[in-house]
N, C-alpha and C positions, 0 to 999 in steps of 0.2 A: 509660399516661398520654400522651396528645397535648400535642404542645407548641405555642405559639403563635409565628408566624413575625412578627419584628419588622418593621415597615415600617421603613427607615432612613433614606428617601427625605422622612420628616415628621421626622427628627430634626435639633438645629441643630449645625452646625460643632463648636462644642463640646460638643455631648452626644454626638456621632460620638465624637470627641477622649478624651472621657472613658470612653467604653464601652470602646475600641480599647484604651485602659492597662489595662482588667482583662484583656485576652487580651495582652498581654507587647509590644504595638506603639506605636506614637508616629507619629501623622499630622501630616501641615505641613498647616495650616490656610489656607496660602495656593491649594493646591491646589484644582479645582472640587469642585464638593459632591457631584457624580456621580463622580467620579474615587475620592473619601473612603469612599464607599457601596460601591464596586465593592471597594475595598481591605479593608475592613471585611467584607462580605458573604463574601469570599475565607477571610481568616481566621478568621472562624467556622465558616464551612463546614470549613476544614481541620483548626479545632480539635476540632470534635465528631466526626471520622472518627477521628480520634487517637485521643480517649477512648474509643468504640467497641472500637479495636482492642485498646487497654487492658483494657477491662473484660473481653473476650472472654479474653485471653491470662490475665487473673488468675482466672478462672472454672474454666479449662481445668486448671489448676495445682493448683486447690482439688479439683475433682473426682480429679485423677490422686491427690493427697492422702491424699484420700478413701478410693479403690479399693486403696492400699497397707496405709493403716491396717485396713481391711477385712479384707484379706487375713492380714497378720499377727495380726488378733485372732483370725481361724478356727484358723490355726497354731497360736497358745498354746491357742487353747481345746482342740485336740485332742490337743494334748502333755499337758497338764495331766489 
């Protein structure tokens, strides 16, 4: 699935602030719009990287658990 890149510069300061709250940050609308855009872009980028890292860790754990269960099943099957 291809993600579409959001053009934050076309959003108003209020829209940027609302979107930033979804990522857990509070923007100060007194700052220049360009500054708000950079802050939001950096935040979203870091959030996405963190999510990918967490997904990788999760899938590694699931793979290890599947291997352990398979080995256990083979051992039990040979014993019985």
